[in-house]
N, C-alpha and C positions, 0 to 999 in steps of 0.2 A: 467424280472428285477431281477438282483442279489442283494438281500437286504443286504447280508453280506458285499459285496463290497461297497455299499452305506454307511453303518454304519461306515466302516473304514475311510470314508472321513470326519467324524465329527472331528473337531480339535478346540483347544483353540485359535490358532493364527488367523485363518480365519474361521468364522462361515459359515456353509453350508446353502445355501438358497434353500428352496424347494418351487417351485411355482405351482400354480393351484391345490394344494392339499387341503384336507379338514380334518375334525375331524377323519373320518374313516381311512384316510391315516396315520395320526399321531398315532392313536391307533395301527394300523397294524405294523408300524415301531417300536414303543415302545415295543410291545409284542415280536417282533422278537429279539430286543436287550436284553430283559430280558431272553429270552430262550437261548441266546448265552452266558449268564453268566454276562452281564453287569448290573450295577445298572442304572436305567433310571428315570428321573423326567419329567413328563408331566405337563406343566404349561398352565392353561386356564384363561380366563378373568373374568368369572362370575360363580355364583352358578348354573345357567342353563347349561352352558357349562360343568361344573364339573359333573352334573348328566348324561349328554349325553356321556361324555368320560368314565365314569364308566361303562355304558352299553356296549360301544364298546370294552373296555378292557376285560370285561367278555366274550364277544362274541369271541374275537380273542385269548383267553387263553384256551387251550384244557381242562385243569383240572377244569376250572370254567364254561365252556360252557355246561356241562352235566346237570346242574341244581341240585336241591335238591327235595326230595319228599315233597308234600304238607303237609303231616302229618308224623312226625317222627315215626319210628317203635316202637311198644310197648316195654318198657323195654330197650330202647336204652341206651347203656352204656356211651355215651359221649354227649356233647352239640352239637347242629347243626354245629357249627364251632368252631375251636380252638381259642385261644387268637389271637389278631391282629398280633402279631409279628411272628406267624407261617404261615401267609398267604402270597401269592406271591405278591399281590398288596395291598397297603394301600392308603387311601385318606385323605388329609388334607382339611377340609371344610374352607369356607371363614373366615378369621381372622379379626374381627372388634371388636368394643366396646361391641357388644352384646355377643361376645364369652367369655367375662370375667366373667364366672360363674363356678360353680362346674362341671356342665355338659360339658361346653366348654373346660375347662382345662383338664378334665379327658380324653376326646378324644385326645387332643393334647399331653398329657403326654404319652399316649399309643403309639401314632405315633412316638414320639421322641425316646422312648425306642426301638421300632421296628427298627428304623434307625441305632441304635448303637449295639443292642444285638440280633436282630431277623434275620430271613431268608428272609425277604422281598426283592424282586429284583426291584420293581417298586413303584413309588409314584406319585399320581395325586394331584395337588394342584391349588388353585386360586392364582393369582399373588400377592394379598395383603398379603400372608404369607411371602413374601420376605422382608417386612419392619420391623415388630416388633422385638425387641431384645428378646432372649430366654435365659433360664438358661445355665450355662456353660456345655460343653459336658461331663464333669465328674460328672454331677449332680447325676446320679443313683449309683455312687460308694458308697456302704454302705447304699443305700436307696432302697432296694428291699428285700422282705421277700418271700422266696420260701418255701411253706408248702407242705409236703408229708405225705401220710398216715403212721400211726404207729410211727411217730417220736415224740420225747419229745418236748413240747412247751407250755409255760404258756399262757392261753387265756387272762389273765389280762395284760400281757406284750404286746400281739398283739393289744388289745383294746387301750392301752395307746399310742402305736406307731402310730396306724391309726389316732387317734385324733390329734397327733402332725403333721401328714401328710395332714391334711385338711379334713378328713372324718367327717361326722356329725352323731351323734347317733339318731336313729329314732325308733319308735315302730315297724315299718314294712319297709323292704327294697324294694324300687321300682325304685330309680334313682341312677345314677352314684355318687359314693362318700357317699352313705348311709351305715350305719352299725347298727346292732341290736343284742342284746344279751339276750337270754332267758335260764338261767341256764347254762348248758354245751353246748349250741348251739350258734354259732356265724354266723350271716348272714351278707354278705358284697357284694357290687357290685363294684369291683375294676376297674381301667382303663384297657381297652383292651378286656373286656368280654362283650358279648351281653346280658347275663343273670346273675343274682346274684348267688353267691356261698354260700352253707350252710356247715359250718365246725362243726362237732360234736366231742367234746372232752370227754375223759374218764379220769377225773382228769387232768393231764398235758400231756396226750397222745392224739394225733390226731387219733380218732377212725374211722371216716368216712367223706368223702366229696362228696357233690352232687351239681349239677346245678339245680336251681328251677325256676319256672315260676313266675315272679313278679305279674301277675294278679291273679292267683289262689293260690300262695304261696305253691304250691305242687311241689315236686321234679320230675325232668324229666330224670335224668340220673346221674351216678356216675362218678367221676374223681379221679385220683391218685395224681395230683399235681396242685397247684395254685400259681401264682405269684402275690403278692400284691405290688402295686406301689403307690407313693404319688399322691394325687389329686392336691395339691397346687404346683406351680412352685418355691416356696420359701423354703429355708432351715430354718425351724421353730424350730429347737432344740436350746438349750441355746447358743452354740457357734455361730450358724447361726444368731440368733437374735442380738447377741452382735456385730457380724461383720457388719450387716446391719446398726445398730445404729452408729457404728464408721464411716462407709462409708458416711452416711448422715451428720454427724458432720463435716467431712472433706470437703464435698461439700459445706456446709454452710460457713465454714471458707474461702473457695476459692471464695465465692460469686456466686457459680453456682446455688444455690437454696436459697429461702427465709426462714426465721425462721418459717413462717406459713406453708410452704411446708413440712419442716422437722417435725413439730408437727403433721400435718395432716397425713403424711405417717406413723409416729409412732403409731398414733391412729388406722389407718387402719390395721397395723400389729397386734396390740393387739386384734382387733375385728375379725381377720381372713378374712378381706375383699379381695375377689377374684379379685378385680379390680387393686390391687397393681401390677405393671408391673415388670417383672424380670430385665428389663433394668435399673430400678431405684434401684434395690436391690443388684446388684453385681458390684464389681470393674471391672470385665472383662466378661460381658455377651456375649453370642454367637449369631450368625445369623444362618439362616436355612441352608445355604450351609456348615457351619461348621459341622452340624449334618449329612448331607447327604454324605460328604466325596467325594471320586472319583466317580463322577456321570456324565452321559451323559444327557444333557438337551435338551428337545424338547420344543421350545418356540413359542409363537404367533409371528406374524410379528413384526419387530422392532418398527414401529410406534404404533401398537396396544399395545405392551408391555409397551412402554413409557407412553401412555395415561392411561392405567390401573394402573400403579404404581403412576402416578401423582394424579389420582383420590383418590386412597387409602391414599396417604400422606395428602391431604386436609381433608379427612374425619377423620383421626386420630387427626389432629389438632383441628377440630371442637369439637370432642367428649371429648378430654382432657380439653378443655376450658369450655365446658358445665358441666363437672364433678366438676370443680373448683367452678363454679358459683352456681350450684344447690345442691351439696352434700358436699362442702367444702373439697374435696379431691384434693389437688394440686400436680401434678407431672410434673416436667420439660419435655416439649414436646420432646426435642432432646434426652432425656434419654430413652424415651419409645420406640421410633422407629427411624430408620435412614431415610435419605432422599431418594427420588426415584432415583436420579442420582447415589448415592452410591450403591444402590441395583443393578442397571443395570451394574455398573462397576465391582461389585464383581463377576458377572456371566461370565465376560470376561476371567477369568482364567480357565474355564472349557470347554471341548469339547461340542459344541452345534450346533443346527440348528434352523433356523427360518422358520415357515410355513407362507410364504408371500402370502396373498390372491391376490395381484395385483403387478406385477413387473413394475416399472417405468423406462423409459430411454432405451438406447440400449446397454450400456457398461456392465451393471451388468450381471454377470453370475449366473445361477441357474440351478437346476435339476428339470425338469418338471415331476410331478407325477399327471397327470390329474384325478380329481374326480368330478363326477356329483351328485348333490343332487337330491333326488326324494321325492316329497311332497304329491303325491296323487296316487290313484289307476289308475285314468284315464291317468296319465302321462306315465304309462307303456304301454298303448295301444292307442297311438295317432290316432284319426280318427275312432276308433272302440270302443267307450265307451258303456258299458252295466252295469252300476253301480248297477242295481237291481238284477242281477243274475251273480255275479262275479265268482262263483266257476268254472264252465266249462271254462270260459275265462282264469282264473288263471292256471288251469291244462294245457291248451293248451300253455299258455305262458311259464310255467315251462319246458315243453318238448322242446320248441323251444330254450330257453336260455341254457339248458343243452347241446345242440348241438353247441352253439356258445361260451360259456364261460367256464373258468376253474372251477369256483365255483359259486354256488348260495346258499347264506346263508339266512335262514328264522329265525328271532328272535321272540321268544314268551316270554311274561312277566312271565309266570308261567308254571309249569309242567302240570297243568290241561289244559291250552290252547294248549300246544303242543300235549297232548293226543287226544284232540278233532280233531286237524288237522290230526294226524296220522291215526285216525280211518277213516276219509273221504279219505285221500290219498291212503290208502290201497285198497279201492274199485276201484280206478283208476290206480292201478298198480304202484304207486310211493312209494319207500321205501328209505327215506333219512337216512343218517348217523346221529347219535345222539351226536357225540363228534367232536369238531372242529379239523381238521388236516391241518396245514398250507401247507403241500405239497400235500394234497389229491385233488381229482377232484370229481365233481358231486354235488349232492343236500345234504344240511345239515339242519336239524331242531334242533335249539339250544335254550337254555333257557338263555335269557339275557334281561335286562330292556332297550332295545333300540327299540324305537317305530317308528323311521323315516326310510328313505330309502337312499341308496347311491350306486353308481357304481364306483368301483375302476378300471378305464379304464386301468391304467398301470399294474394292477395285474390280469386283466380279471376276476373280482369278482363282483358279484351283491349281495347287502345286502338289505333285505326287512324286516322292522319291522311290528308289528301288526297294527299300524295305517295306513299302506299302504295296508296290506292284508285285513283288515276289514275297509273299508273307512268311515263308518258312525259314528264311535264313538272312543273316546279315551280309551285306554286300561289301565289296571293296576291291581295290586294285590288286591284281595278282602280284606275286613277288617279282622283284626286279629281275630282268633277264640276266642270266649268268650267275645268279645267286646260288644255284644248286647244280654244280657241274661235277662230272666224274673225275677221279684222280688221273692226272695226265701221266703219260708214260715217261715224261722227263721231269717228274716231280723232284723236289729238293732232296739232295743226298747230303749226308754228313759222314765224316770219317768214322769207320766202325760198322757202317751198314753192310749187309750182305748183298752181293751182286752175283748174278749167274752169267757166266760166259758160255756161249752156245757150244764151244769146243772144249773148254778147259774146266767147266764146272763152277762150283760155288767158291767164291773168294771174298775177301773183305776189302771194302773201299778204303784206300789210303790217301785220298785227296787228289787234287789237280796239280801237276808239277810242270814247270817250264824247264826243258832240258836242251842242251846244245849238243847236237850230233852232227859231225862232219862240218862244223862251223856254222850250222843253221839252228836258230832257236825255234822250237815249237812246243806245244802243250801235249802232255800225256796224262792219262788216267792211271793211277797206281792201283793194282789189285794184289792183295797179299794172300798167299796160299800157305799150305802146311809146310813145315820145316823151313820157315822163313824165306820161302821162294817168292819172288816178286815178278809181276808181269806189268810192263808199262805199255798201255794201250793207246795208240795214236787217236786223237780226238775225231778223226774222220771215220773211225770204226765203232763209234758208240752204239750203232744199231745192232751190234752183236751181243751187247750186254743188257740185262734187265734187272730191276730190283728183284731180290728173292722174296717171294711171298709164300709163306707156309700155309697149311690148311687149318690153322687154329691157333690156340694159345699154348701149344706143346713146346718142348725144349727146342732150342736153336740147333740146327744141324752143324756138324763139323765141316770145316772148309776142306776142299779137295786137295789132292797132291798133284802138282804139275807133272805131267808125263805118266801118271798112274792110270790104271784101267778101271777103277771103281766108277768114275763118272760115265765113261763110255758104256759100261754094262748097265748102269741105272737108266741111262737115256734110251737104250735099245729096249729094255723091258717095258718102259713107259710107252714107247712107240708101238710095241706089239699089243699092249693092252688097249691102246687107243683104236686099233683097227676094228675091234669088235663093236665098240660104240658107234664108230663111223658107219659100219655096215648096217646096223639097226636103223640109224637115222636115214640113210640113203634108201633102204628098203621101203620104209614108210613114205618117203618122198616120192619114190617111183610109183607106188600103189595109188597115192592120192592124185598124181598127175593124170592117170588114166581113168580114175573113178569119176562118175558124174554126180554133181551136187544139185541141190535145189536152188533154182534162180528165183529170187524174190521179186515181187512187183515193186514199182516205184513207190516212194514214200508218199503217204496220203495225208489228208487233213487231220485224222486222228493222231497220227504220229507227231505232226507239227504241234498239236495241242498238248500232247504228252511232253514233248520237248520244252514247250513254254512253261509247263508246270514245275520244271526243275527249279528248286529254290536257291540255287547258287549261280554265279557266273562261271562258266567253264574256264579253267585255266587253259593257256595255249596248248600245252601237251595233252590235256584231257580232250579238248575239242579235236585235235588231230587224231588221237586214238579212236574216237567215236567215228570220224569220217573213214578211217582205214578199215574198221570193222564193218561198217555199212557197205563200203565198196567191195570187201571180200564176199559179203553175202549175195552180191549181185553177180558174181562170177560163176561160170558153169562148173568149176571144180570145187570140191569141199574146202571150206575155210579151216585153217589150222593156225591160229594166231595166239601169241603169248603177250599178255598185257602186264607190264611190270611197273610197280610203283609202291611207295610206302603206304602204310595204313592211313586212311583219311585223305589220301591224295586223289580219290575219285575213281578208283577202278570199278567199284560197284555200280556207279552210274553208267559206265561203259557197258557193263553186262546187262543192265536194265534196258538200255536202248536196244541192244541186240535181241534180248528176250521179248520185248514188246513188239518189235518188228516181226519176229517169228510167229508170235501168237496171233497178230493181226492177219497173217497169211495162213492161219489154220494149222500151223506146225506146233508140236509140243516141245517144251524145253525142259531139260533135266539139269539141275544145279547140284553138283556133288561137292561136299565139304568133308574135311578130314575128321572133324569133331562135331558132337551133337550141339555144343554151345555155339559154335560158329554157324552151324546150320540154322539154329533157332534165331540167331542174330540176323542172318540173311532173310529168313522168313518174315520177321517183323519189318525189316526195311522194305522188302518187296511189297508186302501188303499195304504199308502206309503210302508208298510211292504210287501204287497202282489203284488205290481206292478211287472209285468213281469211274473207272474204265472197265469195259466188259472182258476182264481177264481174271481167270480163277487160279489162285495159288494154293498149292498143297504142301504139307510137310510130312516127311517120314523120318522119325528118329526114335531113340529109346525113351524120350520124354513124352511122346505122343501115346495115349492109351491104345491098347491093342484093338479095341472095337473101332476107334477112330481111324487107326491104320488100315483096317480092312475096308472101311468105307472109302477111304482115299484111294486104295488100290483098285477098287471096283470102278470108281469114277475115272481114274486114269486110264483104265483099260477101255472104257467107253469113249475116251477122248474128251471127257468133260473137265479134266484138269489141264490147264494150259501150261502152267509152270510148276514143276514138282521139285521141291528142294529136300535134300536129305544127306545122310552120311553114306558109307559104303553099303548101307541097307538098300540103296537104289540099284545095286548090282546083283541083288538076289534074283532067283529064277521067277519068283511070283510077281515081280514088278514088270508090267507090260505097258509100253508106251507105243501104240500103233502108228502114231504120226510124228515120231521123234525126228526133229529137224535140227536142233541145236543142243550141244552138250557143253555146259560151262563147268570148268574144273577150278576149284579154289585151292591153291597150294598143292598142286598135283604131286610134287616131290615127296609129300608126307604120306602118300598111300603106299601100302606094301606091294611086294612083287606080284602076288596073286591078283590083287585088284588092278594093278597096272596092265597085266596081260588081258584082263577082261575089257579094260578101257581101250586097249590097243585095237581089239576087235570092234568095239562099239564105234570108235571114231573114224573108221575107214570110210564110211559112207555118209556121215553127218558132219555138219559144221561143228568145229571144236574151238572153243574159246577158253584159254587158260589164264587164270589170274594168279599173280604171285607178288608177295610183299618183299621178296628177296632181291636186292640189287644185282644186276647182271653186268659182268665186266664187258668192256668194249670188245675185247678179243673174242669172247664167247658169242657176242652178237655176230661177229664176222663168221665164226665157225658154223653158225646156224643159218647163214644167209642162203635162201632158197630152199631150206629144209622146213623151217617154221618161221612164219612172219612174226615180227617183233614190234611192239609199241611200248615205248618207255615214257612214263609220266614222272617227270622230275621236278615239276613246279609245285612248291608248297602252297597250300590254300592260303587265301588272303588273311583269314581271321586267326590263323595259327600263331601262337605266341611262343617265343623261345622258352625253354625250361630253365628256371633260375636254379643254379647249382650251388651247393655249399659243402665244404669239407670240414669235419669236426671230430674231436675225440669222443669216445663213448661216454656220454654224459646223460644220466637217466633223467634229470630234471629238464634238460633241453629237449630230449627226445619226447618226453611226455607233452611238453608244450606244443611241439610240432604236430603230434598225432591229434591232440585235442583241438588244435586250431583247424585242422582239416575236417574233423568230424563236425565241428561247430558250423562249418559252412556247407554241411550235408554232402561232404565228399568222402572218398575212400582212400585207403593207404595200402600200397604194396610194401611189405617188409621182406626184403630178400636176404637169405642166408644160404651159403653154398655148401653146408655140411648137413647131410640128411640125418646123421647120427645125433646132431645137436638141435634138431628141429623142435622136439618136445620141450626142451629147456628154453628155447627161444620163445615159443608160444607162452610158456609160463611167465617169462620175463615181461613180455608185452602185456599179458593179462594183469600183472602186478602194476605196470605203468598206468594202464587205462582200464580199470575194472569194469567201467560201464560200456566198453566197446564190445561189439560182436566180432569174434575173431575166428578165422578159419585157417586151414593148413593145406598146402598142396606141394607134393614133390613126386619125382619120377618113380619111387619105389612103392607108391600107393597102387591099389587096384584101379583098373580103368574106370569102373563105375564110381568108386569113391572119389577119384580125382575129378571126374567130370561133374559130379554132384557139387564139389567145392567150387569149381569154376562157374558152374551154373548159378549157384547162390550168390557168388560175388558179382556176377554180371547183372543179376536182378536186384542188386542193392540190399540183399538180405545179410550181408556181412559188411562191417566197417573196415576191418584190417584183414588182409590175406598174407599170412606168413608162408613164404614159398621159396623154392630154389630158383635157379635161372630158367626154370621150365616154363615160365609165363609165355603164353603162346604169341607168336609174332603176328598171326592173322587177326587176333581178336581186338576189338575196339571197346575199351572201358572208358567212356566219356566222363564218368563220375570220379574215376581214379586220377587224382591230380597231385598226389604226393607219393614219392618213392623214397624209401630208406634202404640203402644197401649196407647191410651189416658186414663187418670184416671186408671192407671194400678193397683192401690191399691184396686179397686172395683172387681177385678177378682180373682178367686181361683187359686191355684198353677196348678192344672190340666188344667184349661182353658188357662192359660198363656203358658203352654208348647204346648198345641194343636195349639194355635195361632202362636207361633214361628215356628211350623212345616209347616206353610203355605208358608214359604219362604225358599230359599236355596235348590231348587230342580233342579238346574243345576250345572255346574262346576264353576259358578261365585261365588265370595264371597258374602254372604248375611248378612244383618244386622237387628237386632231386637232392637228397642228403646222403653223402658218402661218409660212412662212419668207420674210423680206424682206431686201433688201440692207443697209438701214441704218434701224433703228427711229427713231433720233433725228432724221433728216432727211427723214421722209416728208411729203408735202404734206398740208395740213390735211384735205382731203376724204378722202384715203386713211386718215389717222389716225382720223377719225371712223368710217369703215367698219369698221376693225379693232376699235375700241372697242366698237361695237355687237355684232359677231360674237363677241367675247370675253365680253361681259356676258351675252348671251342664249344660254347654253349649257344651259338646262334643257329638259326634255321639253315639247313643245308650243309651243316658241318659234317654230316654223315659221310659224304663222299670224300671229305678231306681227312677226317680222323679215323673213322671206323671202316674204310674201304679195305684196309689191311685184313680185317677179319670178316666183315659182312660179305664182301664180294666173293671171298674164297669159300665161305660157308655155302653161299648160293650156288657156286659152280659145283661144289661137291655134291650138293643135294640133287641138282638137275642131272648130273652125269652119273650119279650112283655112288654110294658110300664105298663100294669096293675099290674105287679109283683113288681114294684119298691117300693111300700109301705112296702111289706113284707121284701124286701131286706134291706130297711132302718132301720127296727126294729131289725132284727136278725143278720144283717151283711152279706156280700156277701159270705164269705167262708162257713159259716154254711148253708146258703140257698142252695148253689150249692152242698154241701155234701148231703143235703136232696134229692135234685134232683137225684143225682147219686144213692142213695139208692132206690128211687122209680122206676127209670128206670131198675135197676138190678132186683128188685123184680118182676116187670111186665114182664121182659124177661124170668123169671123163672130160674135165675142163682143163686138163694140163696140170702142171705142178708149179708151186711157187718157188722162185729162185731164192735159195737161202745162202748159197756160197757167195763170197765176195772176193774181188781182186785184191791181192796184197799190194798196198801202195807204200813205196819208200820215197819220202819227201826229202829232196835236197834243196829246197827253197822255203823261205819263210811263209807259212800259211797258218795263221792263228788269230785269235782275238787279243789285241794288245791290252796290257794292264791299264794303259792310259785311256783306253776307250771305254772299257767296263772294269772298274776297280774291284768290285765285289766278286770273289772267286766263285761263290755259289751261283751268282747271276751268269757268269761266263760259262760255267758247266751246264746250266739250264739251256743256254742258247746253242752250245755245242750239240747237246742232245737233240734239240729241236731241229737243227739244221741237218744233222746226220741221219735222223729218223724220218725226215720228210719223205713221203712215198713218191713224190714226183716234183718236177720243176716248178709247177705253180704253187705247190705247198711250200717249197723252199723259198720261193719268191715272197710269199706271205710273211715268212719269218724275216727276210731281208727288209721288207717294208716296215715291219715292226721295229727292227733295230734302227733303221734310218729315222723313224719317227721318234723313238725314245732317246737315242744317243747321238744323232746327227749323222753326217755323211760317213760312209764306211771307209776306214783306212785301207791302204793297199793290201796289207797282210790279210785282212778279213775278206776283201774282195777276192784275193787269191785263194783263200780257203773255200769260198763258195764255188769258185771255178774248179777247184780240185774235186769237190763233191760231184759237180756236173760231169767232169771228165771221168770220174770213177764210175758213175752210172753208165756212161757210154761204153767203157772197156768191159764192164760186167756183161753187157749184152753181146760183146764180141768174143766171149769165152776166154778172155785174157787172164792168166793166172797171176801175173806180176807186172807192175808198172813202176819204173824208176823215173822220178821227175826231177830235173835239174833246170837251172835258169836258162841254159842254152840248148837243151836237148831232152828228149823223152825216149826211153827204151821200154818196149813192151814185150812180154814173153808169153806165148800161148801154152796151154796145158797139152800134154801128150794126147793125141787122138781127137782133138777138138774138131767139131764139124760146123761151127757157126760161120766161119769165114771160108769162102771158096778160094782155091789157089788162083783162079783166073782174076778174081777181084783184087787180090794182093798184087799180082803182076801188073795190073792196070795202074794201081796206085804208085808202085815203084817206078814204072815207066813215065807216068805223067809228072812225077815230082822227083826225078833222078838227082837233082841238086840238093834235095833235103832228106830223102828217104833211102835207107840201106837195109838189106836183110843180113842177119847174122845167124848162120845155121847153129843148132838145128831148128829153132822155133822163135827167133827174136827179130825185132825190127827196131831200128833207131830212126827217130824223126827229129831233124834240127828245127829249132824255133827261131822266129823272127825277133831278134833282140832289140829291134827298134820299137817294138810294141811294149806296153806295160805287161807285167807277169799275168794278170787275169786275161788280157786279150791274147797273149801267146797261147795259153791253155785253150781258150775258146777256138782259136784258129786251128790248133791241133785236133780238137774234137770234131770240127767240121770236116777236116781231111779224113779222119777215121770213119766218119759216117758213111763214106763211099764204099766201105767194106761190107756194110749191111746188105741183106737181100733187098731187091728193088722195092718190095711192098713195105718193108720196115723202114727203108730210107725215106720213101715218100710220106709215110706216116709221121716220121720225125720232122720232115720239112713242113708238113701241115701243122705240126704242133709248135713251130717256131724254133724248136731245137735249142732254146736257151742261148741265143746268139751272144748275149752279154750278161753281165751280172744283173742288169736291170730288166732282163726279159727271160722268162722261163716257161717250159711247157712239156717236159718229157713225160712219157707214159709210165704207169706203175711197172715195177720190175717183176713181171709175171710172163712166162713163156708158154705159148701154145705148144711149141715143139721144143722141149728142153735140149740144150746143147749136150752132145756127147762129150765125154772126156772127164778126167779126174782133176777137179780144181785142187790146187795145193791147199794144205791146211794153213790157218792163219799163223804167221810167224811174227807175232809182236815181239818187240824187244824184251828179252827175258834175262833176268840176272839171278 
């Protein structure tokens, strides 16, 4: 087919009719037209078709089909993509009433600018874009600001202009149309840019410009030029506003609009209301075809286009009327958008073609370009389905198609997915091209978000998306990096929060205070204790305080008394309790280090085929966990790895890969689950996943008939069962696995003490893999370092949707509607109530609501068999509604349960509410969580706050931000043993785990962690000025980040972030950073106290210290007699060079003191660069192999 000749037949007089074509044909023609230098517009009917067409256009565009790296190269100098108007193709999303927002108009203004001033050759749009009136085509004349590096420009004028153009000033830029100013730094996210821009001024000169990540607020690359465009489609300068008012007055005089409409639009203009339409604002508004100019149009079939336009017209009319009724904004409908007939007629003046799905009659002429859709893998191989082992079948198919067709295009959603395919294809001698070539022949592996399949018969081209290549799951990009992070140790504090001071105990946070002591201003953290005692903590000592985190939703502990003995006593009891746990951990560690494990053979072809049959694209965390497990299995010592991740995040696949590898090497696998329902769930998953492979899977549980159990036991003893799944029944004496090589434990912490002892004996000589859905705190990960290897899967699956949450009063009619809606879509409902005594009454209430529903009950006071039966029936879909307490198991996956109703939600803690909400939304269906309370208006303030948080944080990954307070602590309690919860409740989880880390380190013989700190008395200004960071919470956050940084490079990372976000560091802040570096140095020297003044420093050693040798001290005094003096019994004064700035004086003093370190330590410091200045850092973590002797003084913070 000569595509160029076909494109030449497009005309305005007589539209070309293309029959039997589909979306791939339209995309192929459009891309060829764009390559030939024509501007082309692709019109689709819906948002879904728009997404599909974008994927196909990416596929058929050579420059777009190569994909982008998953992670930008470090130090990349540009943003991942240039502004919209520099791209070949642009897309206009659906234009409806919901688009009338800053986000919506920002995207539309960028597209309009691209059509008039950019290099874009193609535009994809939904049909509803053809109706609304737009700004005149000369709108951008004088309404763009191009900013280049090193040019003169006033930041005040830029800020003023952006405000006039519809931008909104925020403290932090994260959305289109946001702007923020901090001193000489202006952050802005203008139309056309994927990421915000940071512009740094030096006076009125543009010094530097960078693209930054809105999530982390860190720069990712530099740019030399940025174009700022209006966000609002209205001319909001003084002449523009005057023209609009005059226009409305004339319309009123002519009777076109009412007096009320004129007043309401005037009010909307004053308020910057983004719903005010351009058609009402201008005498001569434009339509979309005015902006596109000379364009070739590829349209849906004539009837389909007419229906789409008619639907859009009706919708606009309804929305305009609704606005007038609900918000009192009245806009004449005929001024906002044109009629469907007018839009269709306007296109008749352009060359165009209709993609007719069905041609009626015999007279109509059309060009046949047949296209066949492909919906499944089995369609590719009719009569020869082998869905469980598709790889070899696919390879054979590819070889066959390459002999028959001109092109075979494979589309992958991401570069990672393509790499996985290429790795497998190489083993079978397939080497596809990685960039699309319209004239080329052969196999192409391309990166494009097209998931379906199509055969362009007329072009001898076969296109296969990942949904076809991997038939059992929908594909997609994994969640954005950083969307699911653990709660940071410097998370936001607010007055009233409980803090733990390592020496003084639990106090209440009273805010950040600027105090003048000795004529010097510095910042102090206020901690309030019992009897109105106050402790003002210098900000350089924030590393000795932590958020207090209790072990559940119990009552808040009382604050301690300054100088009292209760805190010291509690801390020592917890320390002694920790020793036993540490001893057990280290004993197991020592045994496994000398035991010999089974070393597996290299991965073979069958494993690669099994890997290829996985129906999802591994998330980065999941892929890393799999590699870590496989690497452990190759080591000579037994594996002991913990894989942690939420339900549905991919832990089971990690276990499957390990189990398959063990089975292929002739080793047996035991998978132990805490409940029969979970065991059966795993059994079904393993059987489905391993179908077609020579691996036998067996199940032992109470739900398996006795005769079948005996048969399974005999087969297992003979080695005929490769993978045996079961509950603690697997630990019985009659279960014999002669070739046991791998033990997989799911939710080990839920087994009893007796079972754990048996497991301890079992796992000494075999590989052990433990799965847990309980989030693990970072500090616990450290404490287990070297004892048990840890893999954490934190990336949410791509298809997971956030759970939609709703708060409501107890309304029977509304609840009935919610339950009936879920049952109607063949789903299930969790109805959670936290009072066992009222369960029967609740079941009766639900039965009255929905008599037709099948209702079950589950709570902790039921017998084990009865409870498991209820859960078993619910999992198998035999119940529609499960009325239960918060006992719903964390490890179970109920994909059909997509509605949760929490009755009496005010009785649950925040952590419990989050956990409960996590029980739904585990499929690609939209899930709902309904929190029912007796009276929303009269809830206590604390409950109201809890509900506000749970309603706001309903996005994926909110778990580590909202529920870490409860989830993490519950996890730590379970892993360490419930007996420890009392100690954790008293001292707080962070300090408790810190003690555990110390005990483990000591028992392993690796030295101790240095926990004491030098007392610093500052007689010089060292703080973050208010003029640099105005927000007190932001200042506190950076104080905590700086003071908690474990070494110089970590501290330098924070300095770079400050420099990036807020501009050059003021001298007070540079001094503070130097104080922290100096403090780290004197800590290593065993110095108990350091007094810092602008012209001198005095340091005092603790009694009996052994870190500094006398001869080293004498050498220092002798070499610097003009600056250094000794003051008996244990002090030294060092005069500073006042010609230097304060930060450099401290750095100079630190360099002198470095000569007191032992030669090995001093050379190590020199090698690490020693933080010679604020801009360079590199000290080692504060951990001593040989701890200094001597008693460091207690912290003497200012107390009143």
